[in-house]
C-alpha positions in Angstrom: -0.1 0.2 0.2 1.0 3.2 -1.0 1.1 5.9 2.0 2.0 9.9 1.7 4.2 11.0 5.2 3.6 14.6 7.0 7.3 15.1 7.9 5.3 18.2 10.4 3.6 15.6 12.2 6.4 13.0 12.3 8.7 15.4 13.8 5.8 16.0 16.3 6.3 12.3 18.0 10.4 12.9 18.3 10.9 13.6 22.1 14.4 13.1 22.1 17.4 14.7 20.5 20.3 12.7 18.4 17.1 9.9 18.5 16.5 9.1 14.7 12.6 7.7 13.8 12.5 5.9 10.8 9.4 6.8 9.1 10.0 4.9 5.3 11.9 2.6 3.4 13.6 3.2 0.0 15.3 0.3 -1.4 17.9 -0.6 0.8 17.8 2.6 2.8 15.7 4.0 5.3 14.2 7.7 5.8 14.3 9.1 9.1 13.6 11.8 10.7 15.4 13.1 14.0 15.8 16.7 16.1 19.6 17.8 17.0 20.2 20.3 19.3 23.5 20.8 20.6 26.9 18.7 19.9 27.0 14.8 18.3 30.1 13.2 18.6 32.8 13.0 16.0 32.5 10.1 14.1 32.4 8.5 11.2 30.9 5.0 9.0 32.8 2.8 6.9 30.3 1.5 4.9 27.5 3.9 4.2 27.2 7.6 2.7 25.0 9.8 4.4 22.4 12.5 3.8 21.0 15.1 5.8 18.2 17.2 4.8 17.4 20.2 7.1 13.7 20.8 7.2 14.0 23.3 10.3 16.5 25.4 11.7 20.6 25.1 10.5 22.7 22.1 10.9 26.6 23.0 11.3 28.3 19.7 9.2 31.5 20.1 11.1 34.6 18.1 9.2 38.2 17.7 10.1 39.1 20.3 7.4 35.7 22.6 7.0 32.7 23.4 8.4 29.3 23.4 6.2 26.4 25.3 7.5 23.0 23.6 6.3 20.3 26.2 6.1 16.2 25.0 5.4 15.6 23.4 2.5 19.4 22.4 2.0 21.1 19.1 2.1 24.7 17.9 2.8 26.1 14.4 2.0 28.5 13.0 4.1 31.2 10.5 1.8 31.2 6.9 3.7 34.9 7.3 6.2 34.6 10.9 6.1 34.7 12.2 9.8 32.4 14.5 10.8 30.3 15.8 13.6 27.0 17.2 13.8 25.9 20.5 15.4 22.7 22.6 16.0 23.0 25.4 18.4 19.1 26.0 18.3 16.6 22.9 18.1 16.8 21.5 13.9 14.2 19.2 12.5 16.5 16.9 9.9 15.7 14.1 7.3 18.5 11.4 7.3 18.4 9.3 4.2 21.3 6.6 4.7 21.6 2.6 4.3 19.5 0.6 6.8 23.0 -1.2 8.0 23.7 2.8 9.2 24.5 3.1 12.9 24.4 6.4 13.9 27.3 6.8 16.0 29.3 4.9 13.1 33.0 4.0 14.5 32.0 5.5 17.9 30.0 3.3 20.8 28.6 6.0 23.5 25.5 6.6 25.3 23.1 8.0 22.3 24.3 4.8 20.1 21.0 4.1 18.6 21.4 -0.1 17.7 17.4 -1.0 17.1 15.4 2.5 15.6 12.2 2.9 16.3 9.4 3.3 13.1 7.0 6.1 13.9 
């Protein structure tokens, strides 16, 4: 069955920062929504590229050699193997598109690591 997804409505169900929720699947990828605030963890993904689409707010994607400001309506793709740290000084609403195998903290295990994501 084909269903449409209302991103704003799904965002109201996200209660915790840095805790992505699955809202759809596309081939071997998950479509996720998340709220970011503050700094995340420096990490990389050995085998997965990640797309960060900013729906609301601003995301600063810190890389070891540059910082990229991503505003509402913009996205950035972080290629596999590139160390990065997402930062949001104020609450930002993000859509993530990434392979189903992607662990949110990549090569790092910490308190915010989410191994089994909820679908909403």
